N, C-alpha and C positions, 0 to 999 in steps of 0.2 A: 439592603445589605444582607447577604446570605452566607450559609456555610457550604463547604464543598468537601467531598471525599471521594478519591479514586485511588488507583493503585500505582505502585512503582516507586519505592523510596530509594534515595541515594545520598551519599555524603556530599560535602561541598565540592569535591573534585571527582565525583563519579563513583565513590566507594559506597559500600553498603552499610557501614557502621564504623564506630570509633576505632575498633581494633584493626580495621583495614583501611584507614584513611589514606588517601593518596596525596602525594606531595604536589607542590605548585607546578611541577613540570611533568606530572603524570606518573611519577614513580610511587610504588607502594611503600609506605613507611611501616616499619615494624611496630607491632603493638607494644604499648608501654605498660607492661604488666605491673611495674613498680609504682605507677601513678595511681593513687587512690581516687582521683577525681574530686569534684567539688561537692559540697554537702548541700542538699536541698532543704533549705530552711524557710523559704518565703512562701507563705500562703496568700490567699486573695486580699485580706485586709492589710497585711503587712506590705504587699506589693503596691496597693493603691496609695498607702501612705508614702512609700518609697518614691513613686512617680510624682506625687504632689510635692513632696519635700525636695525632689530634684529639680522640678520646674520652678517652684518658688525659690526665692533666695536672692542671690547677687543681682540678677537681672532687674527685679523690681525695686530692691532696696538701694541699689547703687547707680543704676544707669537711667532711672526715670528723669533725672535732671538733664542728662546729656541728650536724651531723646527730645525733651522740651526745648533744648537749645537749638535743635535742628528744625523742629516743626512749629514751635510757638505754643500758643495757648490751647490749640486743638490737639492736646497731648493724647487724648483717648483714641484718636483715629489710627495711629500706627499700631497700637496694641490690638485694636479691633481687627485690622487687616492681618496682623501677625497671627491672631487666633485662627482666622480662616485658613491661612497657609499651613499652620501647624496641624489642623484637623485633616487637611487633604493628605499630607505626608504621613501623619500618624496612622491613617487607614491603610496605607501601603505597608507600614511596618507591622501592623497587627496581622495582616494576611501572611506576611513572610515569616514572622516569628512563630505563627501557628503551624506553618508548613515545615519549618526547619528550626526547632527549638534548641539551638546551639549557642554557645557563648560568643562566637565571632561576629555576630550582627551584620552590619553592612558589608563587611569583607566577605562573609559567607555568601550573601545574596549576590554580590557582584561576580564572584567566581562561578557560582552555579549558573548565572544568567549568561555571562559573556565568555567564560573560560579563557580569559587572558590574564595570566598570573601577574604581569606587570601592573595592569589596571587594578587588580585585586589588592596588590600591596599598597599602591598609592592611595586608594580609597581607605584602606584600613589605617594607613599612617595618618591620613587627614583626619579621620575620626579620633584617633588617639591624640593627635596634636591639638585638635579642638578642645578635647577634654582638659588637656594640660594648660592651654591658654585660658580656658574658663576658670580652672582652679587658680591660675596666676592672677586673673582679674579679681577673683574672690579674695585672694591674699592681699592684693592692693587695697581692696575695699575694706578689709579688716583693719589695715594699718592707717586708714584715713580719718575722716571727720567723726565717725562713730566712736572710734577709740580715743580720739582727741577730746571728745566730750567727757570721757572718764579720766583721762590722764593729763590733759592740758598740754598736749604736744611734747611730752617729755621723752618719748621713745622714738628712735630712728625708724622711719617707715619701712625701708628696705630690709633691715635686719629683722624687724617684726614679721614681715611677710615671709621671709625665709624660715624663721623659727616656726611659724604657723604651718607651713608645708611639711616640715619634718615631724611635727607632732601628729599630724593627720596620717602620715606614712606609718608611724608607730601603731596607731590605732588600727589601721588596715592590716598590719602584720599580725595583730592579735587574733583577728577572725572576722568573717563576714557577719556572723550572728551579732557580735558585739558592735560592729560598724552599723548594721541596719537598726539595731535597737537604739543606738545613739541617734541615728537618723530619725527614728520615730519621735524621740523626745524633742530633738531640734525642730522637727516639722511642726509639732504642736506649739512650740514657742514662736516660730516665725509666723504661723497662721494667726496666733494671738496678736502679734504685732500689726498685721494687716487688718484684723478686725478692729483694733484700736483706731487705726487710720480711718476706717469706714465709719466708726462710731463718732469720731471727731467731726468728720464731714457731715454726717446726719445732724449732729448738734448745731453745727454752723449754719446749715441750710434752714433748720427750724427756727433759728434765731435771726434769720435775715442777713447773715454774713456771707461773704464770698462774692466773687465777681463772675456772674454767669456769662457775661459778654466775652470773657476770655476763651470760652469753649469753642468759639468759631474763629479765633484769631490765628493767623499763620505768620511764621517768621519771614517767609518770602514776601514778594510784592503781591502775591495772590493771583498771579496770572500764568497761564500756559506752562511752558517747559520748566520754569523755575519752581512753580508750585508742585509739579509732578515729581521732579527730582528731589525736592525737599521732603515731600511725604515719603517717597521711596527710600531715601536715605535714613529718615527717622524710623521707618518700618524695619529696614535691614538691621539697624542697631537694636531696636526694640525686640527683634526676633531672637536675640541672644537670651531673652527671658523665657523662651518657649522650648528650648532645645533638650530638656530633660528626658523626654520619652525615648530619645535615641540611646541615652545611657542605660535605660531600664532593660532593653532587649539583650544587652550583654550580660544580664543576670539570669538568662534563660535556664542555664544548667544548675542554678541554685534556687529555682522556683518549683514548687510542687504543681504538677499538672499544668505546665505552661500554656498548652494549646487552649485550655478553657479559661485560664486565669488572666492572660494578657489582654484580650479584647476589652473586658470590663475595666481593668486597671488603667490602661492607657487612655481610653475615651473618657472615663470619669476624671482622671487626672488632668487632661487637657481642658475639659469643659469647666471644671472647678477653677483652675488657675486662670484660664482666659477670662472668665467672668470677674474674678477678683481683680485682675490686672486692669481691665477697663474701668471698673468702679474706683480703684485707687488712683488711676490717672485722672478721672473726673474730679475727684476730691482734691488732688494735688493742684490741678489747674485752677479750681475754684478759689483756693485759699492762698496760693503763692504765685507771684508773677513768674513767667517762664524764664526770664533772665536771671532771677534770683535762684531758681531751681538749678539752672545750668552751672552755677558757680560752686556747687557743693558736691562732694563725693558721698555725702550722706543726706540726700534731698528729702527723704521722708521725715528726718528729724526737724527740718525747717517747716514741714507741714504741721507737725505736732506743736511746734512753737507758735505757729500762726493760728491755730485752731480755737483759741480762746477757752481751752479746757485746761484745768490745772493738773496735767499729767506729768509725772516726774521725767524730765528730759534724760537724765542719766539712765533711768530704767529702760526707756525706749531705745537708747543707744546700745544698751546691753542686749536687748532683744534682737536688734539689727545685727550685732556681732554674731549671735547664735545663728541667725539666718544665713549670713555669708559663709559661716563655718560649715553649715549643712551642705551648701552648694559645692564647696571645695572637697569635702569628705567624699561625696558621691562621685565627683568627677575623677578623683584619684582612684577610687574603687573601680569605676568603669574602665579607665585606661589600663589598669593592671590586669583586669579580666580580659580585655581585648588582646593584650599581649599574650596572655595564656591561651586564648582561643586561636590566635594566629600561629603560635608555636605548635599547637597540636595539629594544625593543618599544614605544617612545614613551610609556612610563609616567612616565619622568623625561626632562628635556630631553636632546636628542641629544648635547650637549656632554659629558655624563657617560660616553659611550662612547668618548671620545677616547683613543687609545693612543699611547705613545711610538713613533716610527717605527722605531727600531733595536731597542729592548728589547721592543716589542709588549706592554707592560703597561698596564693602564687607569689612567693617571696622574691624571686628574681624580677618579675614584672613590677611589683610594688616599688622595689629599690630603683629600678630603671626609670620609671615614669616620674618618681619623686625627684630624682636628680635633674631630669629635664625641666620639671616645673620650677625648680629653684633657679635654673638658668633663665627661664622665660620671665620671671618676676622682674628682672632688671631691664627688660627690653621695651617697656611701655607702661602707660597708666591704664586706668579702668576702661576708659572709652576705647582706646586702641586695641587692648587685649580682648575686650568684649566683642568689638566689631570683627576682629580676626576670627574669633570663635564662630560667629554667625556666618561669615563668608565661607569658611572651610566647610561648615555643615550644610549650607545651602547648596554648595557644589555636590556634596555627597548625596543630599536629598534628591537632587535632580537625577542622579544615577540610580538611586533606589527606586524612584517612581517609574523609571523606564524598566528596571529589572523585574518589577512585579508583573508587568505586562509580558515580558519575555518568558518568565517562568510559569505562565499559564500553560505552557507546553510540557511542564514537568509535574505531572500529578503525583500525589502521595496517597498512601493507603489508610489515612485517618482523616476524620472530619476536621475542618478548620474554617476560620472566618474568611470570607471572600468579599472584597470591596467592589462596588460598581466601577466599571472601567473608566468612566469619565473622571473619577476622583484622582487617580494617579496621573492622568493626562494633564489635568489642571495643576496638580501638584508639581509636576516637572516644569511646566511653563512658568508658574509663579516663582519657583525657586531660582530658575535661571534669570528671570528679570531682576530679582532682588540681589543676585550675585553679580549682576552686570554693572558697567559704569553708569548706567541710568540711576543707580542708587546714590550717586554723588559721594562715593566712599573716598576717604583720604588716601593718598598714595602710600603712606607708610603701612597701611593695612595690607595692601597688595604685596609690598616688599616683604613684610614679615611672613605672610603666608607663602610667598614664593621661596623664601629661604628655607622654611620648614619643609616644603615639598622637595627642594633640592637635597636636604638632609635625608629625606626618605629615599630618594633615588640613590644616594650614596650607600645607604644601608642595604638597599635592594642588591646593588652590585656586590657588596661584601658577602651577603648571604648566598648569592649565586656562585661566588668563588668557593665558599665553604662547601656548598653542596657538590660542586664539581670535584673538589679535592677529595671528598669522601666517597666519590663515585655514586652519589645519590641523585644526580640530575638525569 
């Protein structure tokens, strides 16, 4: 893996800088002199914690049991495969964010590579929708078994999930610095929870507890096509736990020296979380039967209870609640910044880029995505929302992996990370396989994703009408 530096910068639609950004149909948008822009507050250490905190959370704390239900006792295998797929695509994101350190992420890369505004919008909308379905899954996880351990099922889950989203929206409105600092605290808490799981697993192994034979057991009959689709289906759902590095690139305009900071942050973040996930999966399968794990929205609490260690169950439940809160916080933050970036590129109406004068947070974007997340909470449970997130992002990742190859023809005048060509090729292939029907995905996931894409197409049509009416098309 090398760095590259040549000449010829351009904006996402062919412009030379933010003041001369070109709209999705090639028109030059007027500079927004009144827009103060976003504040650069993220240094290397804070960004690494941000990435780790974003990847860790709902995926491992809430969907481990559902993955076990798909694959069986060999729970570690989907997470190991997901780790490899995540590294392949993360390498593409690192190259692209180094070349184009802007807030729009995958939408920016798609527009620069293919210059098809409709495709750009759909990709951008799929990324935003994935963040919202992820936040909704986290909200559902917050209102599930972990909260019930503390409250005894006294609170209505849907109302709790909605209130949860609204509180996080208020925190995002206050400021990115406050949100990221909260993220750091929650990251440390959720890492502590996973360390507790690993410590319990080590204690159990040293004392001769646990069923090692489970680690090679599959839920399917263990043969041919059924085994392949079972493992792919579990990997596709488990991949939900790895998608945080996509969120982080949308913080590029709030990161100090993003070209140098992002490679280390993303690779360290994916490596640390991937290793932790595989170890946690091993411990979970050793201590708890996969059918038992599959029956709980708080599977790691069952691991604690089965570990033979006198650790307070309510305390672990509280730690898990902090973990899923962290995931939702970052996803709401990411989606609102994506709206901000798309609006600056004239893919969404310019009003979506409006920021609070004093706080300099994207107020319209935060309100918009929070309302959508509230609506999504009522459309499914943790497994369905998590699988929807993974499916949407796998489709986006396939496009991004192709885009990094196309954009090798667009050099820039600064040094940046360059990934070996074979990695994005493999990344595109593996993403498409996991997004395909081979992954044995339930029909409701495709329906939910399809409805979201149709909503996106409707918004695209509305935006086109607005641009035409204003004479900006």
